[in-house]
N, C-alpha and C positions, 0 to 999 in steps of 0.2 A: 504493500500500500504506500502510495506516494503522498506525502503531506505537502499542501500548498501553503507557503509562507507569504502572507500579505505584508508588504512593506508600506508603512504609512509615510505621509508627506514629511513629517518631522524627523523621520529616520534619515532623510537626506541631509548631509552636512550643509550643502549649498542652500537648500530650501529653508532650513530653520534659521540660518544666519542671515539670509535675505529677508526673512520675516522680521528678525530683530532690527535690521537696518531700517526697514520701512516704518516700524512703530517708534524706533528711537528718533527718527527724523522729526516726527511730530513733537516729541518732547524737546528736542534740540531747538526747534523754532519757538516753542512755547517759552523756554527759558530765556531765549533772546528777547522776547517781547516783555517778559517780567521786568527786566532791568534796562530796557531801552531808554528810559528817562533818567536812570540813576546818575549817569555822567553829566546830565544837563541841568542840574539843580540851579546853578547860577544863571543859565540862559533862560530857563522858564520863569525865574523870578524877575528877570529884566523884561522879557517879552510879554508875559501874561500876568505879572503881578502876584505870583505865588510866593508868599512868605514861607519861612521854614516850617511853621506849624501847619500851613496849608499843604505843603509838600509831604509832611508827615501823615496828615489825614489821607492824602491821596495814596500813599504807600500802604496804609492800613486797610483801605477800601477793598483791596484784593481778597481779603479774608472775611469780610463782614458777613456775607450770606452763608458762608461755610460755618461760621461760628453759630449762627442761628438755625442750624439744623440741616443745611443742604448737604453737607459732607456725609452725614448718616443716610440721608435719602439717596445719595449717589451710590452708596454701598448696596442698598436695597435694589436700586435699579440694575446694578451690575449683576447681582444674584438672580434677579428675575428675568432680565432681558438678554444677558450674555455679553461677551466681549465686543462683538461686532457692532451691535446697536449702540452700546454705551460709548465705545470709542468714537464712532461717527458723531454722536450727540455731543461729546465733550469737545471734539475738534471744532464743531459748528459753533458751540458756545464761545470758545476762545476767539474764533474769527468774528463773530457778531460783536463781542465786547471790544475787540480791537478796532472795529469800524466805528463804533460809538466814540471811543477815545480819540481816534484820528479826527473825526468831525469836530469834537469838542475843542481841540487845540488848533484847528485849521483856520485860515482867514475866512473861509466860507461861513463860519459860525458867527463871526463878528458882525454886529448890526442887525441880527435876525430878531424876530419876535420872541423866539425861544430864549435867546440871550437876555433880552429885556425882562422877560418873566422870571428867569432864574436869578437875575440881579435884584429883583424886587423884594426878596426875602433873604435873610442871613447875609446881609450886605458885606460883612467882612470876609466872606468866602466867595472868590470870583466865580462867575457863571461857568467859565471854561473848566474850572476845577470841579464844580458840582457834576457836570455832565461827564467829565473824564473819570470821576469816581464811579459813576454808574456803569460806565464801560468797563472799568477795571474790576468792579464787582462781578459783572457777567463773565469776564475773562477768567477771573479767579475760580468761579464755580466750575468752568470747563477744565481748567488746568489741574485742580485737585482731583476731579473725577478722572481725568486722563492718567494721573499718577497711579491711582488704584487700578485702573483698567490695564495699564501697561504691565504692572506687576503680575496681575493674574494671567495675562496673555503669555508672558515669558515663562511662568510656572507651567502653563499648559504645553507650550511648544518644546520646552527643555526638560520636561519631567524625565528623570532617570538619565539625564545627559549633563551638559556643562551648565547647569542652572546658576550656580554661584558666580561663575565667570560671566555668564550672559547678563545677570543682574548688575554686576559690577561695571561691565562695559557700557550698559545702557545708562547707568548713572554718570559714568565718565563722559560719555557723548553729550549728555544733557548739560553737564557743567562746562564743557568746551563752548557751549552756546553763550554762557556768561562771559567767558574770555573773548569770544568773537564780538559780542555787542559792545563791550567796553572799548574795543578798538574801532569798531565800525561806526557806532553812534556819534561820537564827537566829530569824526572825519566827515560823515554825511551832513551833520548839522552845520559845519563850517565850510562846506563846499559852496562857493558863490556867496550869496547873501545869507548870513547866519540865520538859521531857523530850526526850531525844535520839531517842525512838522515832517521834514524829509525822512529822518530815521524812523519815525513812527509809521509812516506810509510804507517804508521798505519792509519793516517787520510784519506789518499787516499782510502784505503780499506773500511773505514767507509762510504765514499761518494758513493761507489758502493752499499753498503747496503741501503743507503738512496734512491738511484735510484730504488732499488727493492721495498722498502716500499711504495714509491709513486706509483709505477706501480700497486701494489696490491690495493691501494686506487682507481685507475682509474676504476677497475672492479665494485667497489661499486658505484662510481659516475655515471658510465654508466647506472646502474640499476635505480638509483634515477632519472636520466634524462628521462628514459623510462617511469617511473611512472608520471613524471611531464609533459610528452609530449613535451620535449625540444629537438631540434636538435642542432648540433654543429653550433655555430655562431649566434644562435637565443636566447641565454640565457641572452642577454643584451638589455635593452630598447634602440632603436636607438637614442633617445634624450639624453641618458646618455653616449654614446660613445664619445671618444676623437675626437674633431673636431678642425681643424686649426683655424677656425673662433672664437673659444672660447678664444684663446690666448690673443687677444687684450683686451677683456673685463676683463680678469683676471689680466694681467699685468698693466692695468690702475687703479687697486684698491689699494689705499694707505694701507689699513689694510692687504691686501695680502702680500705686501712687508715687513710689520712689522713682520708678522708671519714667512715668508720665511727667512728673515735675522736672526731672533731670532733662528730659527731652525738650520741654517747653522753654526751660531756662537756656539751654545750650543753643537751640535754633533761634531763640529771640535775640541772642547776641551775635548772630551771624547774618541772617537775611535782612532784618531791619538796618543793620550796620552797612550792608551793601548800598542801601538807598542814599546814605550820607557820606560814604567813604571818599568819593571823589571830591566833594566840597571840603571835607576835612583835610585831605592831602593838599588841595589847592591853596587852602588858607595857611596851613602850617609850613609848607615848603615854598610858598609864594610863587606858584607856577600856574600855568593855564589849566583850564578844565580838561583839555585834550591830553596834555602831558600827565595830569593826575590820573585820568582814566587809563592811560597806557601803562602806568605803574600798577594800578590796582588790578588790572586784567589778569595778572599773573597769579592772583589768589585762587581762582577756580582751576587753573592749570596744574598747580601743585596737587590739589585734591584729586583731579581727574587722573593724573599720572600714577598715583600710588594706591588708589582705591581698590583696583582688582587684585594687587599684590597683598594688600592687607586682608582682603577677603580670603585669599588662599592661606595666609598665615593663621587666621582664626580657624579655618577649616581643619588645618593639620596640627597646629600647636596650641591654640586656645588663648588664654589670658585676656578674656573679654572685659572683665571688671577692671583689671589693671589698665587696660587700654583706655577705658572711659575716664579713669582718674587722670592719666597722663594727658589725654586730650583736653580735659578741662583746665589743667595746669598751663598748658601751652596757650590756650585761648586767653586766660587771665593775664598772662605775661604780655601777650601781644596787645591787648587792649590797654594795659598800663603803659606800654610803650607809646601807643598812639595818643594817650591822654596826657602823659607827663614828659616822656623823654623827647618825643619828636618836636614839641613846641620849644623846648630848651635847646635842642641840638637838631636843627632842621636839615637832616641829611637824607639824601635819596637812598644811600646805601642802607641806612637804618630802616627806612620805609620799605624797601624791597625785602630785606631780611624778615621784618615783622610780618609782611604779607605772605611770604612763602611759608613761614612757620605756621601762620594762621590756616593756610591751606592744608598743611599736614594735619593740624588739629581737626579740621573739617573732614578729613578722611578717617582719622582714628575713631572719632565718636560715632558717626553713623554706622561704620562698618561693624562696630562692636554692639551698638545699641539694638538694632533690629533683630539680629539672631538671638539676643538675650531674651527678648519677649517670648520667643518660641520655646525657650528652655524653662521659663517661669510659669507661663500660663498653660493650662491643659488644652489639648488640641481642640476640644469642643468649643472653647471660648476664644480661640486664637483670632479668628476673623473679627469677632466683636471687639476684642481687646485692641487690635490694630486700629479699627475705626474710631474707638474712643480716644486713643492716644493721638491720632491725627486731629481729632476734633479739639482736644485740649491744646495741642500744639498750635492750631490755628487761632485760638484765643490769644495766645502770646504774640503771634505774628501780626495779629490785628491791633493789639494794644501798644506794642513797643514802638512802632514808627510814630504813632501819635504822641506817646510820652516823650520820646527823644526830640521830636519836632517842637513840642511845647517848651521843653527844657532849653533847647537851643535858642528859641525866641525869648524866653524869660531871662536867661543869663546874658543875653546880648541886646537887651532893650535899648533902643536909641542908637546903636552902633552903625546900623546900615544908613540911617539918616545923616550921620556924621562922616560917612564915607570910610568907615573902619571895617576891617575884616572881622568875621565872627570868631569868637573864642570857643573852641570845642572841648576844652579841658574838663570842665565840670559835667557837661552832658555825657562825655565819654565814660565817666565813672559809673554811669548806669550799666553799661555793658561789662565793666569790671566786676560790679556787684553780681551780675548774672553768672559770671565765670566762677567767682568764689562760692556762690550758692550751689552751682553744679558740682564743683569739687567736693563740697561737704556731702552732697547727696551720693556722689560716687563712692565715697568712703563708707557711708551707711550701707549702700548696696553691697559692697564687698563684704562687710561684716555680716549682713543678712545671708549672703551666699555661703559664707563659712559656717554659719549656724544651721542653715536649713538644707545645705547641699544641693543647690539648684544646678550646679555644674557650669557656672559662668566662666570659670578659669580653665575648663576642660575643652579639648578640641571638638569641633562640630562633627567631624567625621569619626565614627566609632569603628575601631578595628576589631 
């Protein structure tokens, strides 16, 4: 009797890595759009009257709807409708939000009835910023939904194969998008007549391409589902789907709160900082915004370069809790350097060194954090635990840009009117405090691991 062995599409090395590239491109373009305005804080203040607190509110708007429940809804949509529907929906939301933000800052918006109406209330907040925030909120819903969808798609296509490497490379590709936009955005903005509109238009077009690349992936994924005999909505074990009853068990776990708070503190000192990093370097080093952006762009590159290797180290050697602690130490030292050392010794060498080390920290913590959740939470609650951690993380990512923006305005009241540069020292101490708190939580987590035996210091691959 001859057995017929059916080879599935993801058994092909070329097919599964082509699928990864198609979905990673969507995230690459999404990460570019997230920070397209970050190197342009000074320009948007000059051209559209956005003060630091307005810029901070704009940065926070990306996460507002996620904080108020959309992120949990996104997980339910993914479980019920599958990867293809949710991916196309998320890419479409990102594109729609980008179009709204593009219109808000464009010259076409100036003098319209909509601008007049938006200016008629909350007069201290420019109409362009109000509409841009609406666009960024919409984009943020799509971007967070895309992150969850991409993780699930990779797990599906690389099950029993190079899953850790694939996830590490996807994350690395996305972070290269941050590097790219910190180089491209100022160059496009200063091409000809300086304008913030040009780079936003460019990234909006890229998001349309991202929608196309994911749409191409859906044809491959549909073929794989046919080979696996899976129907839409049946690709998830019912026991692993998000359930409201899981929330009480998760929120009652002490170690869950340690990890969730460590996550929100760490990420709140990274992503909100990216919004203001160019302005901080511009002020402390007395350089142009384009030069400052070219310096800061190396931050995500350091993270992208070593993230896959760190994942491999954790798989084979372990030391996850120690890695979290070391990453928090590095982050604290870097923010202290930006707050205290750089203003006193305005050196590009110091700036580059601190940025590269911060990038290393940004690889250490995420690489150790997310596998730790799987070791601590029972598999039945794992999906729900990840959703809740992302939700709590989004609360911090929503609040901290506003907090930093208001602090920057408060401690620099009147300086802009006098033609003086902003002083970033005291506002930067907010991020230093996040680093110290994350370090303390890392030490508590390691102690809990030693007492309860979660295996955070053990390798992920069991021999």
